[in-house]
C-alpha positions in Angstrom: -18.2 -23.3 13.6 -16.7 -19.8 13.2 -14.8 -18.1 15.9 -12.9 -14.8 16.0 -10.5 -15.4 18.8 -8.0 -12.6 18.3 -8.6 -8.9 18.6 -9.7 -7.7 15.1 -10.5 -4.0 14.9 -9.7 -1.3 12.4 -7.0 0.1 10.2 -5.9 3.6 9.4 -7.2 5.5 6.3 -7.8 9.1 5.5 -9.8 10.6 8.4 -10.5 14.0 9.8 -7.8 15.3 12.1 -7.7 18.0 14.7 -5.3 19.0 17.4 -6.4 19.5 20.9 -4.6 21.4 23.7 -3.7 19.1 26.6 -2.8 19.8 30.2 -0.6 17.2 32.0 -2.6 15.5 34.7 -0.6 14.5 37.7 -3.0 13.0 40.1 -6.0 10.6 40.1 -8.0 8.6 42.6 -5.4 5.8 42.1 -2.4 8.0 42.7 0.1 9.6 40.4 -0.6 9.5 36.7 1.7 10.0 33.7 1.7 13.3 31.8 -0.1 13.2 28.5 2.2 14.2 25.6 1.4 17.7 24.5 2.1 17.2 20.8 -0.5 14.5 20.1 -2.6 14.9 17.0 -6.1 13.7 18.0 -8.2 12.1 15.3 -11.8 11.2 15.0 -14.3 10.3 12.3 -17.8 11.8 12.2 -18.1 12.4 8.5 -18.4 8.9 7.0 -21.8 7.9 5.6 -24.4 6.4 7.9 -25.8 3.1 6.7 -28.8 2.6 8.9 -32.3 3.6 7.9 -34.1 6.6 9.6 -37.3 4.7 8.8 -36.3 1.9 11.2 -38.8 1.2 13.9 -37.9 0.4 17.5 -39.7 -2.6 19.3 -40.7 -6.2 19.1 -38.9 -9.5 19.7 -36.4 -11.0 17.2 -36.5 -14.8 17.2 -33.2 -16.6 16.4 -31.8 -20.0 17.2 -28.7 -21.9 18.1 -28.0 -25.6 17.6 -26.6 -26.2 21.0 -26.7 -24.5 24.4 -23.4 -22.7 25.4 -21.2 -24.5 27.9 -20.5 -21.1 29.6 -21.4 -17.4 29.5 -17.7 -16.5 30.1 -15.8 -14.8 27.3 -12.5 -16.4 28.5 -11.3 -19.6 29.9 -12.3 -23.3 29.2 -15.2 -23.9 26.8 -15.7 -20.1 26.1 -14.8 -20.5 22.4 -18.0 -22.0 21.1 -20.6 -21.0 18.6 -22.5 -18.7 21.0 -19.3 -16.7 21.7 -20.3 -14.1 19.1 -23.3 -13.1 21.1 -21.4 -13.0 24.3 -18.4 -11.1 23.0 -20.4 -8.5 21.1 -22.2 -7.5 24.2 -19.2 -5.2 25.0 -18.1 -2.8 22.2 -14.5 -2.2 21.3 -12.7 1.1 21.5 -12.8 1.4 17.7 -14.1 -0.5 14.7 -13.8 -0.2 11.0 -16.4 1.5 8.9 -17.8 -1.2 6.7 -18.1 1.0 3.6 -15.1 3.3 3.7 -12.7 1.1 5.7 -11.8 4.0 8.0 -11.6 3.8 11.8 -14.8 4.7 13.4 -15.6 5.6 17.1 -17.1 3.0 19.4 -16.3 3.4 23.1 -13.5 5.9 22.2 -14.5 9.0 20.2 -10.9 10.3 19.8 -7.5 8.6 19.3 -3.9 9.6 18.6 -0.7 7.9 17.6 2.4 8.1 19.7 5.8 9.0 18.2 7.3 5.7 19.3 5.4 3.6 16.8 4.1 1.5 19.7 1.5 3.5 21.5 -2.1 4.5 20.8 -3.9 7.1 22.9 -7.7 7.1 23.5 -10.3 9.3 24.8 -13.4 7.4 26.0 -16.7 8.8 25.0 -17.9 10.5 28.3 -21.4 9.2 27.6 -20.3 5.6 27.7 -22.0 3.5 30.4 -22.1 -0.1 31.5 -25.6 -1.6 31.4 -25.9 -1.3 35.2 -25.4 2.5 34.9 -21.8 2.7 35.9 -19.5 4.9 33.8 -16.9 3.4 31.5 -13.5 4.6 32.7 -9.8 4.1 32.2 -9.8 1.8 35.2 -11.7 -0.8 33.2 -8.8 -1.2 30.8 -6.3 -1.3 33.6 -8.2 -4.1 35.2 -8.7 -5.9 31.8 -5.0 -6.0 31.3 -4.5 -7.5 34.7 -7.3 -10.0 34.1 -6.1 -11.1 30.7 -2.6 -11.8 32.1 -3.9 -13.6 35.2 -3.8 -17.4 35.6 -7.2 -17.3 37.3 -8.9 -17.1 33.9 -7.2 -20.3 32.7 -6.8 -19.1 29.2 -3.3 -19.5 27.8 -4.0 -17.7 24.5 -5.1 -14.5 26.3 -2.4 -14.8 28.9 0.2 -14.9 26.1 -1.3 -12.2 23.9 -1.8 -9.6 26.7 1.7 -10.3 28.0 3.6 -10.2 24.7 1.6 -8.1 22.3 0.3 -5.6 24.9 3.1 -4.1 26.9 1.2 -1.6 29.1 -1.9 0.5 29.7 -1.2 4.0 31.0 -3.8 6.1 32.7 -3.9 9.9 32.3 -7.3 10.6 33.7 -10.6 8.7 34.0 -11.3 9.0 30.3 -7.9 9.3 28.8 -5.4 6.4 28.5 -2.9 4.8 26.2 -2.2 1.2 25.1 1.4 0.3 24.2 2.4 -2.6 21.9 5.1 -5.0 22.8 6.9 -4.1 19.5 7.0 -1.3 17.0 4.2 -1.6 14.4 2.8 0.3 11.5 -0.3 2.5 12.1 -2.5 -0.1 10.4 -1.1 -2.8 12.7 -1.5 -0.7 15.8 -5.2 -0.1 15.0 -5.7 -3.7 14.2 -4.1 -5.1 17.4 -4.4 -2.6 20.3 -7.9 -1.2 20.8 -9.2 -4.1 22.9 -12.6 -4.3 24.6 -12.8 -3.6 28.4 -14.2 -5.8 31.2 -16.3 -4.2 34.0 -13.8 -3.7 36.7 -16.5 -3.0 39.3 -18.3 -6.3 38.7 -15.5 -8.9 38.6 -13.3 -10.3 41.4 -10.5 -12.5 40.3 -10.2 -15.5 42.5 -8.6 -18.9 42.3 -12.1 -20.3 41.6 -13.0 -17.7 39.0 -13.7 -20.1 36.1 -16.4 -21.9 38.1 -17.8 -18.8 39.9 -18.3 -16.9 36.6 -19.4 -19.8 34.4 -23.0 -18.6 34.4 -22.6 -15.1 35.9 -24.3 -12.3 33.8 -22.0 -9.3 33.7 -22.8 -5.7 32.7 -22.1 -4.7 29.0 -21.5 -1.6 27.1 -23.5 -2.6 23.9 -27.1 -2.1 23.2 -28.2 -5.6 24.6 -27.7 -7.3 27.9 -28.6 -10.9 28.8 -32.0 -10.8 30.4 -32.9 -14.5 30.9 -31.1 -17.8 30.7 -33.1 -21.0 30.5 -30.4 -23.6 30.6 -30.6 -26.0 27.7 -33.5 -24.1 26.2 -32.8 -20.4 25.4 -31.0 -17.2 26.1 -32.9 -13.9 25.9 -31.3 -10.5 25.4 -33.0 -7.2 26.4 -32.2 -3.8 24.9 -30.6 -1.6 27.5 -33.0 1.0 28.7 -31.8 4.5 27.7 -28.7 3.1 26.2 -25.9 5.6 26.1 -25.2 5.1 22.4 -28.7 5.8 21.1 -27.9 9.3 19.7 -24.3 8.6 18.5 -23.9 9.1 14.7 -23.1 5.5 13.7 -25.5 3.9 16.2 -28.6 5.8 15.3 -31.5 3.7 13.9 -29.6 0.5 14.7 -30.2 -2.3 17.2 -34.0 -1.9 16.9 -35.7 -5.0 18.6 -36.5 -4.7 22.3 -35.8 -8.4 22.8 -33.7 -11.1 21.1 -34.7 -14.6 21.9 -32.2 -17.3 20.9 -33.7 -20.8 21.2 -31.9 -24.1 21.2 -33.0 -26.1 18.2 -30.5 -28.9 17.8 -31.4 -29.9 14.2 -31.4 -27.5 11.3 -34.4 -29.3 9.7 -36.4 -28.9 12.9 -35.3 -25.2 13.0 -36.5 -24.9 9.4 -40.0 -26.1 10.4 -40.0 -23.5 13.2 -39.1 -20.9 10.6 -41.9 -21.9 8.2 -44.4 -21.5 11.1 -43.2 -18.0 11.8 -41.6 -19.0 15.1 -38.2 -17.8 13.8 -37.9 -14.5 11.9 -35.0 -15.3 9.6 -33.1 -18.3 8.3 -29.7 -18.5 6.5 -29.9 -19.8 3.0 -26.3 -19.9 2.1 -26.3 -23.6 1.6 -27.3 -24.3 -2.0 -30.0 -26.9 -1.3 -31.8 -24.6 1.1 -31.8 -21.7 -1.5 -32.6 -23.8 -4.6 -34.8 -26.5 -3.2 -36.0 -26.2 0.4 -37.3 -22.6 -0.2 -39.9 -24.0 -2.7 -42.7 -23.9 -0.2 -46.0 -22.1 0.0 -44.6 -19.6 2.5 -42.2 -18.4 -0.2 -44.5 -18.7 -3.1 -47.2 -16.7 -1.4 -44.7 -14.0 -0.5 -44.9 -14.4 3.3 -41.2 -15.1 3.4 -38.8 -13.1 1.2 -35.3 -14.2 -0.1 -32.2 -12.0 -0.5 -28.9 -12.9 -2.1 -26.3 -10.3 -1.3 -22.8 -10.3 -2.6 -20.1 -9.1 -0.2 -16.3 -8.4 -0.1 -15.6 -10.0 3.3 -12.4 -11.9 4.2 -13.1 -15.6 3.7 -13.0 -18.2 6.4 -10.4 -21.0 6.1 -13.0 -23.6 5.7 -11.7 -27.2 5.2 -10.3 -30.3 6.8 -7.9 -29.8 9.6 -5.6 -32.8 10.2 -4.3 -33.5 13.7 -0.6 -34.0 13.0 -0.1 -35.4 16.5 -2.2 -38.4 15.5 0.1 -41.5 14.9 -1.3 -42.0 11.4 -1.1 -38.3 10.4 2.4 -37.7 11.7 3.5 -39.0 8.3 3.7 -36.3 5.7 3.1 -38.8 2.9 -0.2 -39.8 4.5 -1.3 -36.1 4.7 -0.3 -35.6 1.1 -2.2 -38.7 0.1 -5.3 -37.3 1.9 -5.0 -34.0 0.0 -5.3 -35.8 -3.3 -8.1 -38.1 -2.0 -10.8 -35.5 -1.5 -13.0 -34.7 -4.4 -13.9 -31.2 -3.3 -14.2 -29.8 -6.8 -16.8 -32.4 -7.6 -18.6 -31.6 -4.3 -18.8 -28.0 -5.3 -19.9 -28.6 -8.8 -22.7 -31.1 -7.9 -24.0 -30.8 -4.3 -23.2 -27.1 -4.0 -24.6 -26.3 -7.5 -21.4 -24.4 -8.4 -22.5 -21.6 -6.0 -19.3 -21.9 -3.9 -15.8 -21.4 -5.1 -12.7 -23.6 -4.3 -10.5 -22.2 -1.6 -6.9 -22.5 -2.5 -5.1 -21.6 0.7 -5.7 -20.8 4.4 -8.4 -18.1 3.8 -8.7 -15.5 1.1 -10.0 -12.0 0.6 -7.2 -10.4 2.6 -5.5 -8.7 -0.3 -1.7 -9.0 -0.4 -1.8 -11.1 2.7 -3.2 -14.0 0.7 -0.8 -16.2 -1.3 -2.5 -16.3 -4.6 0.2 -18.4 -6.2 -1.0 -21.4 -4.2 -3.5 -23.7 -5.7 -5.4 -26.4 -3.8 -4.3 -29.9 -4.7 -6.8 -31.6 -7.1 -8.5 -34.9 -6.7 -6.1 -37.5 -8.0 -6.6 -41.0 -6.7 -3.5 -42.4 -8.5 -1.2 -39.8 -7.0 -2.8 -40.3 -3.6 -2.0 -44.0 -3.8 1.6 -43.2 -4.6 1.9 -41.1 -1.4 0.1 -43.7 0.6 2.5 -46.4 -0.7 5.5 -44.2 0.5 3.9 -44.4 3.9 3.7 -48.2 3.7 0.1 -48.6 2.7 0.6 -50.9 -0.3 -1.9 -53.8 0.2 -5.6 -53.7 -0.7 -8.1 -55.2 1.7 -11.3 -57.0 0.7 -13.2 -53.7 1.2 -10.8 -51.8 -1.1 -9.2 -49.9 1.7 -5.4 -49.8 1.8 -3.4 -51.6 4.5 0.2 -51.7 5.6 2.3 -54.7 6.5 1.1 -54.5 10.1 -2.5 -54.9 9.1 -3.4 -51.3 9.9 -6.2 -50.0 7.6 -5.9 -46.5 6.0 -8.9 -44.9 7.8 -9.5 -41.3 8.8 -12.2 -40.1 11.2 -13.7 -36.7 10.4 -15.4 -34.8 13.3 -18.0 -32.3 12.2 -20.7 -30.3 13.9 -23.2 -29.3 11.2 -25.6 -32.0 10.2 -26.3 -30.4 6.9 -22.7 -31.1 5.9 -23.3 -34.9 6.1 -24.2 -35.1 2.4 -21.0 -33.3 1.4 -18.8 -35.5 3.5 -20.6 -38.6 2.3 -19.7 -37.7 -1.3 -16.1 -37.2 -0.2 -16.1 -40.5 1.6 -17.4 -42.4 -1.5 -14.9 -40.7 -3.8 -12.0 -41.3 -1.3 -12.5 -45.1 -1.7 -11.0 -44.7 -5.2 -7.7 -43.7 -3.5 -8.0 -46.6 -1.0 -8.9 -44.3 1.9 -11.7 -45.0 4.3 -13.4 -41.9 5.9 -15.4 -42.3 9.1 -17.8 -39.5 9.7 -18.4 -38.4 13.3 -21.2 -35.9 13.7 -21.2 -34.2 17.1 -23.2 -31.6 18.9 -21.7 -28.1 18.2 -20.5 -27.3 21.7 -19.3 -30.8 22.4 -17.6 -31.1 19.0 -15.7 -27.9 19.3 -14.7 -28.8 22.8 -13.3 -32.1 21.5 -11.3 -30.2 18.9 -9.9 -27.7 21.4 -9.0 -30.7 23.7 -7.2 -32.2 20.6 -9.3 -35.4 20.8 -10.1 -35.4 17.1 -8.2 -37.1 14.3 -9.4 -34.5 11.8 -12.0 -31.7 11.9 -14.2 -30.3 9.2 -14.7 -26.7 10.1 -13.8 -23.1 9.5 -12.6 -20.2 11.7 -13.9 -16.7 11.3 -11.3 -14.2 10.3 -10.5 -10.5 10.4 -9.1 -7.9 8.0 -5.7 -9.5 8.4 -4.7 -13.0 9.3 -3.9 -14.2 12.8 -1.4 -17.0 12.8 0.2 -17.4 16.3 -2.8 -19.1 17.9 -3.3 -21.5 15.1 0.2 -22.4 13.9 2.9 -21.6 16.6 4.4 -24.7 18.2 3.9 -23.3 21.8 0.2 -24.0 21.2 0.6 -27.5 20.0 -0.2 -30.6 22.1 -2.0 -28.4 24.7 -5.7 -28.4 25.5 -7.8 -25.3 25.0 -5.7 -23.7 22.3 -6.7 -23.0 18.7 -3.7 -25.0 17.2 -6.1 -27.9 16.5 -3.7 -29.3 13.8 -1.1 -29.6 16.6 1.5 -28.0 14.2 4.9 -28.3 15.9 7.2 -26.9 13.2 10.2 -24.7 13.8 10.0 -23.1 10.3 6.4 -21.9 10.5 6.8 -20.9 14.2 9.8 -18.6 13.3 7.8 -17.1 10.4 4.8 -16.4 12.8 7.1 -14.7 15.3 8.5 -12.5 12.5 5.0 -11.8 11.3 3.9 -10.6 14.7 6.9 -8.3 15.1 7.1 -7.0 11.5 6.8 -3.2 11.5 6.7 -2.7 7.7 3.2 -3.5 6.4 4.6 -4.8 3.1 7.0 -7.1 4.9 4.2 -8.4 7.1 2.1 -9.2 4.0 5.2 -11.0 2.5 5.6 -13.1 5.7 1.9 -13.9 5.6 2.4 -15.4 2.1 5.4 -17.3 3.3 3.4 -18.7 6.3 0.7 -19.9 3.9 3.4 -21.5 1.7 4.8 -23.4 4.6 1.4 -24.5 5.7 0.8 -25.8 2.1 4.1 -27.8 2.4 3.0 -29.3 5.7 -0.2 -30.5 4.1 -2.1 -30.4 7.4 -5.0 -28.2 6.1 -7.1 -29.2 3.1 -8.8 -26.1 1.7 -12.4 -26.6 0.9 -14.5 -23.6 -0.4 -15.2 -19.9 0.0 -18.5 -18.1 -0.2 -18.3 -14.5 -1.5 -21.9 -13.6 -0.6 -24.6 -14.1 2.1 -28.1 -15.4 1.5 -31.1 -15.5 3.8 -34.9 -15.8 4.0 -36.9 -13.5 6.2 -40.6 -13.1 7.0 -41.8 -10.0 5.2 -42.2 -8.0 8.5 -38.4 -8.0 9.0 -37.2 -4.9 7.2 -33.7 -3.8 6.0 -32.5 -0.4 4.6 -32.7 0.3 0.9 -29.1 -0.6 0.7 -29.8 -3.8 2.7 -26.2 -4.5 3.9 -22.6 -3.4 3.7 -19.7 -4.9 1.7 -18.5 -6.3 5.0 -21.7 -7.8 6.2 -21.1 -11.4 7.2 -24.8 -11.8 7.9 -27.9 -9.9 6.7 -29.8 -10.2 10.0 -27.2 -10.1 12.7 -28.8 -8.2 15.6 -25.6 -7.0 17.3 -22.8 -4.8 16.1 -20.6 -7.2 14.1 -17.3 -5.7 15.5 -16.0 -9.2 16.1 -15.3 -9.2 12.4 -13.5 -5.9 12.8 -16.4 -4.1 11.0 -19.5 -2.5 12.6 -22.1 -3.8 10.2 -24.9 -5.3 12.2 -28.1 -4.3 13.8 -29.6 -2.7 10.7 -32.9 -4.5 10.5 -36.2 -3.8 12.3 -39.6 -5.4 12.9 -42.6 -3.8 11.2 -45.4 -4.7 13.5 -48.1 -3.4 11.1 -46.8 -5.6 8.3 -46.6 -8.5 10.7 -50.3 -8.2 11.6 -51.1 -7.7 7.9 -49.2 -10.9 7.0 -50.7 -13.0 9.8 -54.2 -11.9 8.8 -53.5 -12.7 5.1 -52.3 -16.2 6.1 -55.6 -16.8 8.0 -57.6 -15.7 4.9 -55.4 -17.8 2.6 -54.4 -14.7 0.7 -50.8 -14.0 -0.5 -48.4 -11.4 -1.7 -46.2 -11.3 -4.8 -43.1 -13.6 -4.1 -39.9 -11.7 -3.5 -36.4 -12.8 -4.5 -33.7 -10.1 -4.6 -30.2 -10.6 -5.9 -28.0 -7.6 -4.9 -24.7 -7.4 -6.8 -23.6 -3.9 -6.0 -20.5 -5.2 -4.2 -19.8 -8.2 -6.3 -16.2 -8.7 -7.3 -15.4 -10.0 -10.7 
């Protein structure tokens, strides 16, 4: 389960600059407005390379799947943080994103931006073409309303309440298309671009009420992106429709992207059942990152006859902190010695070498691939049953029961329940369970439906969780590690870390102006997390792999160095990078393929391994 829960946008690089004359505006429909500073240097970016393919064809239905139906269509509030959140959140574009090849800021809803002299303020000019999917113009008032909404108790979302009250100081209107966002503290330009350009909510379509959470649980709101929700079949599917005459069609970085007319996302609760749907052509693509799917399951007639093609694409994306999250509020796990013992009880390297075919790499700390923000001095603790037993003994677990599991003087067995939401991970966890017996540790495996499992984690009802968070260009720590988020439901501090040292470091990290200092604090935070031993790093995957029916086409350069997925139909800006929506459906090839299947004829099998962005 991956989730980008904090604003992750773009960073400054070398971009084109121009200065525009400005006239102070004193009045708007809402009253007196601030005067726009006359010395602003407005910036834009219309010179970076385009990465979509002019040969792309518009039309058709893209068939995708999800393993559980979302608990809500809201982006905020209870149960909004599930696996389907990526689809919901990417319906509305951010002000800016990061170009996935050059790393420069690129226009989205804003086509110009400027930095204030106070090191706290970013100014924006909204693209005057920008429209909500119901035809209403996107205006400054949408950001004014969004700030009010994110701070309101009506949305019942403590994380957003805190972020928009502490990190966002103000939104100032200059006219209907010009405004500024001011940070709560001074920040570097990179940090301002990463933290301030938040996405808007449609002010004309939302009324904040005491019953907002319930009223908007299934309400479909207008969006600014290329796709809007068209049909919701509860428990079965969600269908997105391409916005007719979408305002972004002719914008430089949107041309030839977002090509299907419809996106149908079905509920298929088991990956193996979904696989059968894929082999029948009822799903257009299927992720093959998991080694057994790539190496074994794809040995079918559909692949051998070339109906389905395989692509292995190396990337340079920030890596998710995938691993085991220990709930330190649990009575057993409050003891640091128990947590340290667990660290040495998990044979993750063996799991990678055997079940994962050596395709994955061991993760050493909380995420990686974020440059100097990653503490490369840290190394994950190895599997060492003897050392594990020494730590367990310090915690009082010195006796061995008839089942080989350690016990303490009170008769309590050393047992850890692992909640997980991906059935395909059962084999991996079973290997860890069998090896953990050598350390006297019993692992109980608890597979849950994705939505219910993640809800359980947010409600802090788990003992431990096997999962990963999505991540942006730079780490976000407050939501995961600060003590104010511990022992509270619906926060991302699922380890219930209540530690003064790491909380102080996180506060300094959020306020740090100097970028090098911020990176240093990031490394210190990761060091303290290592000392707390509440997170067991598992693995990282520096590539993406997928199979696709041969009628699903990609550009000649099939993806970007920041493409988390090869066939993501939306923008991708939740990752901070605008990489998605590059594929299209070739109907002529589809009919050709279906006819060949009926005749029993095939095509040459296709397996492509693209290493253009591989890091050595």
